[in-house]
C-alpha positions as CSV (number, residue, x, y, z in Angstrom):
1,M,13.2,51.5,31.6
2,S,10.9,53.0,34.2
3,V,8.3,51.3,36.4
4,T,4.7,52.4,36.4
5,D,1.6,51.3,38.2
6,V,3.6,49.1,40.5
7,S,0.6,47.3,42.1
8,T,-2.2,47.2,39.5
9,Q,-4.9,44.7,40.4
10,T,-6.9,42.9,37.8
11,P,-10.7,42.3,38.2
12,G,-9.8,38.7,39.2
13,G,-7.6,39.9,42.1
14,Q,-4.3,39.2,40.4
15,V,-1.6,41.8,41.2
16,Q,0.4,43.0,38.2
17,L,3.6,44.9,37.7
18,R,3.6,47.2,34.6
19,V,7.1,48.2,33.3
20,A,7.4,51.0,30.8
21,V,10.1,50.2,28.2
22,E,11.2,53.6,26.9
23,I,13.7,55.0,24.5
24,A,15.7,58.2,25.2
25,N,17.8,60.4,22.9
26,S,18.0,57.7,20.1
27,S,18.6,58.0,16.4
28,A,15.5,57.7,14.3
29,I,13.8,54.3,14.4
30,N,11.1,52.5,12.5
31,G,10.8,49.4,14.8
32,F,12.3,47.3,17.6
33,D,12.7,43.8,18.8
34,I,13.2,43.6,22.6
35,I,13.4,40.6,24.9
36,L,13.0,41.0,28.6
37,T,14.0,38.3,31.1
38,A,12.5,38.0,34.6
39,N,13.1,35.7,37.5
40,S,10.1,33.4,37.0
41,A,10.1,32.5,40.7
42,V,9.1,36.2,41.4
43,L,7.5,37.5,38.1
44,K,5.7,35.7,35.4
45,P,5.5,37.4,32.0
46,F,1.8,38.1,31.1
47,D,1.6,40.6,28.2
48,A,3.1,43.4,26.2
49,D,0.9,46.5,25.7
50,I,1.8,48.6,22.6
51,S,-0.6,51.4,23.5
52,G,1.0,54.8,23.3
53,T,4.2,53.7,21.5
54,V,6.4,56.3,19.8
55,L,6.0,54.3,16.6
56,T,2.5,55.7,16.2
57,T,4.0,59.2,15.7
58,I,5.4,58.3,12.3
59,S,3.3,60.1,9.7
60,G,1.2,57.9,7.4
61,S,2.5,54.7,8.9
62,T,0.6,51.7,10.2
63,L,1.8,50.0,13.4
64,Q,2.4,46.3,13.0
65,I,3.3,43.7,15.7
66,L,5.6,41.3,14.1
67,R,6.1,38.9,17.0
68,K,5.0,38.7,20.6
69,C,6.3,35.8,22.7
70,I,5.2,35.4,26.3
71,D,7.0,33.0,28.6
72,G,8.5,31.2,25.5
73,L,5.1,30.8,23.8
74,P,4.3,32.6,20.5
75,K,1.2,34.9,20.8
76,V,1.7,36.8,17.5
77,G,3.9,35.8,14.6
78,G,5.8,32.6,14.1
79,S,7.9,30.7,16.5
80,C,9.8,32.4,19.3
81,P,13.6,32.7,19.0
82,A,15.8,30.6,21.3
83,Q,16.5,33.7,23.5
84,A,12.8,34.1,24.2
85,G,12.2,31.0,26.3
86,A,10.6,30.5,29.7
87,G,10.6,33.6,31.9
88,T,10.9,36.0,29.0
89,L,8.7,38.5,27.2
90,E,9.5,39.5,23.6
91,L,7.9,42.2,21.5
92,A,8.9,43.0,17.9
93,A,7.0,45.8,16.2
94,S,7.5,48.2,13.3
95,A,5.9,51.1,11.5
96,Q,4.9,50.1,7.9
97,G,4.7,52.8,5.2
98,G,4.5,56.5,5.7
99,V,7.8,58.5,6.2
100,G,9.3,55.4,7.7
101,V,11.1,56.6,10.8
102,T,10.6,58.7,14.0
103,T,12.2,62.1,14.3
104,A,15.6,62.1,15.9
105,P,16.3,62.4,18.7
106,T,13.6,59.9,19.6
107,F,12.2,59.9,23.2
108,G,9.2,58.0,24.6
109,L,7.4,54.8,25.2
110,L,8.2,51.7,23.1
111,F,5.7,49.4,25.0
112,T,4.6,48.4,28.5
113,A,5.6,45.0,29.8
114,V,3.1,43.4,32.1
115,F,4.1,40.7,34.7
116,N,2.1,38.8,37.2
């Protein structure tokens, strides 16, 4: 992972930390399901931004968010798994249709985790 935009400020004055979750030198993929855990006394999970994901490079495919859980609450998809409780951020996404997978080796952004 790499940290980007360490002190982004929202229009309401909230300071946010944006963390780029990246993949490097991976086999071909067509999706992922990642859970990040933060110390909620310091960081509160806020969102997961899929903009710019490597999954959009799969020819003829459509990006689909399968599940997004923020701080243990489902935002997209069904209920959150037990591992995605308070203090966590989960994003599960896949490329539907098309050639099905990225080109190996795969490098790039999976998503950006946003914390308050």
